[in-house]
C-alpha positions in Angstrom: 27.6 1.0 17.0 24.6 -0.1 14.9 24.4 -1.1 11.3 21.5 -1.1 8.9 20.9 -2.9 5.7 18.2 -4.0 3.4 17.7 -7.7 2.6 15.5 -8.8 -0.2 14.7 -12.4 -1.0 12.4 -14.6 -3.2 11.7 -18.3 -3.2 10.0 -21.1 -1.4 9.1 -20.3 2.3 6.4 -20.4 4.9 5.3 -18.0 7.6 7.4 -20.1 10.0 10.5 -19.2 7.9 9.8 -15.5 8.3 9.1 -16.0 12.0 12.5 -17.8 12.4 14.4 -15.1 10.6 12.7 -12.4 12.7 13.6 -14.3 15.9 17.3 -14.6 14.9 17.4 -10.9 14.2 15.8 -10.1 17.6 18.1 -12.6 19.4 21.0 -10.7 18.0 19.8 -7.3 19.2 18.2 -6.3 16.0 14.9 -5.2 14.6 13.0 -5.0 11.4 12.4 -1.3 10.8 10.3 -1.8 7.7 9.1 -5.1 6.1 7.2 -6.0 3.1 6.5 -9.7 2.9 4.2 -11.2 0.3 3.2 -14.8 -0.1 1.5 -16.5 -3.1 1.0 -20.1 -2.1 4.4 -21.3 -0.8 6.4 -18.6 -2.7 7.6 -15.5 -0.9 8.9 -12.1 -2.0 10.2 -9.8 0.7 12.1 -6.6 1.3 13.2 -5.9 4.9 15.2 -3.0 6.4 17.2 -4.4 9.4 19.0 -2.5 12.1 21.3 -4.3 14.6 24.6 -4.0 16.4 27.4 -4.1 13.9 29.1 -7.0 15.6 26.0 -9.2 14.9 25.5 -8.2 11.3 27.2 -11.3 9.8 25.3 -13.7 12.0 22.0 -12.4 10.9 23.0 -12.2 7.2 24.3 -15.8 7.4 20.8 -16.9 8.8 19.1 -15.4 5.7 21.7 -17.0 3.4 21.3 -20.5 5.1 17.8 -20.9 3.5 18.6 -22.9 0.4 15.2 -22.3 -1.1 15.6 -18.5 -1.1 17.6 -16.2 -3.4 18.9 -13.5 -1.0 20.5 -10.1 -1.7 21.8 -7.4 0.8 22.3 -3.7 0.4 23.9 -1.6 3.1 22.0 1.6 3.9 23.1 5.0 5.1 22.8 4.9 8.9 22.9 8.6 9.3 19.8 9.6 11.2 17.8 12.7 11.2 17.1 14.7 14.4 14.3 13.0 16.3 12.8 16.4 17.0 12.6 17.3 13.3 9.1 17.8 11.9 8.4 16.7 8.3 5.6 18.2 6.4 4.0 16.2 3.6 1.2 16.6 1.1 -0.4 13.4 -0.2 -2.6 13.5 -3.3 -4.7 10.6 -4.6 -8.0 9.7 -6.1 -10.5 9.5 -3.3 -11.6 6.1 -2.2 -13.1 4.5 0.8 -10.6 3.8 3.6 -7.8 6.1 2.3 -7.3 7.8 5.7 -7.2 4.5 7.4 -4.5 3.2 5.0 -2.4 6.3 5.6 -2.6 6.1 9.3 -1.8 2.3 9.3 1.4 2.9 7.3 2.5 5.7 9.6 1.5 3.9 12.8 3.2 0.7 11.6 6.5 2.5 11.6 6.1 4.3 14.9 5.6 7.7 13.2 3.9 10.4 15.3 1.2 12.4 13.5 1.3 15.9 14.8 -1.3 17.3 12.4 -3.4 15.8 9.6 -5.7 18.0 7.5 -7.7 16.1 4.9 -9.8 17.5 2.0 -11.9 16.0 -0.7 -12.7 17.8 -3.8 -15.5 16.7 -6.1 -14.7 17.1 -9.8 -17.8 17.0 -12.1 -17.4 15.2 -15.3 -16.5 17.4 -18.2 -15.7 17.0 -21.8 -16.8 14.0 -23.7 -16.2 11.4 -20.9 -18.7 12.8 -18.5 -17.0 10.9 -15.6 -17.2 12.5 -12.2 -14.5 11.8 -9.6 -13.2 13.0 -6.2 -9.7 13.9 -5.3 -8.2 13.5 -1.9 -5.5 15.6 -0.4 -3.9 15.3 3.1 -1.4 17.7 4.6 0.5 16.1 7.4 3.1 17.2 10.0 4.9 14.1 11.3 7.9 13.1 13.5 9.8 10.0 12.6 11.7 7.6 14.8 15.4 8.2 14.4 15.9 4.9 12.4 13.2 5.7 9.8 14.0 7.8 6.8 11.6 10.3 5.2 12.4 8.7 1.8 11.2 5.3 3.0 8.0 6.8 4.4 7.3 8.6 1.1 7.8 5.5 -0.9 5.6 3.4 1.3 2.8 6.0 1.2 3.1 6.2 -2.6 2.8 2.4 -2.8 -0.8 2.6 -1.4 -2.1 3.1 -4.9 -0.9 3.9 -8.4 -2.2 7.4 -8.3 -0.9 8.4 -4.9 1.8 11.1 -4.9 3.6 12.4 -1.9 5.4 15.8 -1.8 7.7 16.9 1.0 6.8 20.5 1.8 8.6 23.0 3.9 
């Protein structure tokens, strides 16, 4: 039986610290499903979704807590999984910018998400009114299949984190 939780931590660390925590997770039959780790000099802020056998959960949590320079919190997640054959349809809207398609595909590929269809459109909007600023809007309609351990809510949040103006709508 597997268990999943989210661990977040801040404090003093190095890439070696992260590598060590990842290795302990792996050694105990676990994996990091989603990870966001940011460094500024020797300070780190991280949020990681971990899945591992229930029997090894405390060992891995203790490894995170053993780092005296980190403030660590855990939150259990709902381990109910969707049907691996289920197809999710999304619409992503954002201001157009160079590399937006690459950013989207990197997020999806990084989580092992299978893109079944991706239709992208750019619409030029001429400046009107007093501002006279022209812009371009980007829309992508996607059909995707997720690995069982990845939730559509996490995917939506990660895509929306690409930029302030990115919005993702789950369509039917």
